[in-house]
C-alpha positions in Angstrom: 42.4 102.0 121.7 44.0 98.4 121.4 47.8 98.1 120.3 49.2 97.1 116.9 52.5 95.4 116.7 54.8 94.4 113.9 58.1 92.5 113.7 60.9 95.2 112.8 64.8 94.8 112.4 67.0 96.3 115.0 68.2 98.9 112.8 64.6 100.2 112.0 64.7 104.0 112.7 61.5 104.5 115.0 59.5 107.8 114.0 58.9 110.4 116.7 55.5 109.5 118.4 55.8 105.9 118.0 56.3 103.6 120.9 58.8 100.6 120.6 57.7 97.6 122.7 59.3 94.5 123.0 57.5 91.4 124.0 59.4 88.9 125.9 60.2 85.5 125.3 58.7 82.8 127.6 56.0 80.6 127.8 52.6 81.1 126.6 49.4 79.1 126.6 48.2 79.8 123.2 44.4 78.7 121.5 43.4 79.5 118.0 39.8 81.4 117.8 37.9 80.6 114.8 34.9 83.1 114.0 34.1 86.9 113.9 36.4 89.1 116.0 33.0 89.8 118.2 32.8 86.7 119.4 36.6 86.5 120.8 35.0 86.8 124.4 33.5 83.5 124.4 37.3 82.1 123.6 39.0 84.2 126.4 35.9 83.1 128.8 36.9 79.7 128.1 40.8 80.0 128.3 40.4 82.3 131.8 38.0 80.6 133.2 38.0 77.1 132.6 41.7 76.2 131.1 43.7 78.3 133.5 42.2 77.3 136.5 42.6 73.4 135.8 45.9 73.9 134.1 48.0 74.7 137.6 49.6 77.4 135.7 50.0 81.0 137.0 50.2 84.1 134.5 52.8 86.6 134.1 51.9 90.4 134.5 51.6 91.1 130.7 48.9 91.6 128.2 47.4 88.9 126.3 48.7 89.0 122.4 46.3 88.4 119.5 47.9 87.2 116.2 45.6 87.3 113.1 46.1 84.8 110.9 44.0 85.8 108.1 43.1 88.9 106.3 39.7 90.4 107.4 39.0 91.9 104.0 39.4 88.7 102.1 37.9 86.0 104.9 34.2 85.7 105.9 33.8 86.4 109.9 33.0 83.1 110.4 36.1 82.0 109.1 38.7 84.2 110.4 41.5 82.8 112.9 42.5 84.6 115.7 45.9 83.2 117.9 45.2 84.0 121.6 48.4 83.8 123.6 48.7 84.5 127.5 52.3 84.7 129.2 52.8 82.1 131.7 55.1 81.9 134.7 
């Protein structure tokens, strides 16, 4: 099951059964995918298969992040925008 994230204030009390994880600051490569979530793999393939090998950058051992920039309930699938970030050394 994918992780769902949100920004919370330091004073926020975490309920039992909920994990608090901190996304570390640092350098990230970022690209915006336009289209349905089912086609995210195309953008990931270009990012990891084309851009990364040519960039001279190295990945950190961290999960990629997906930031959903519009509401799936109000946006046609072909207009959905998803920012993909990968952590760099």
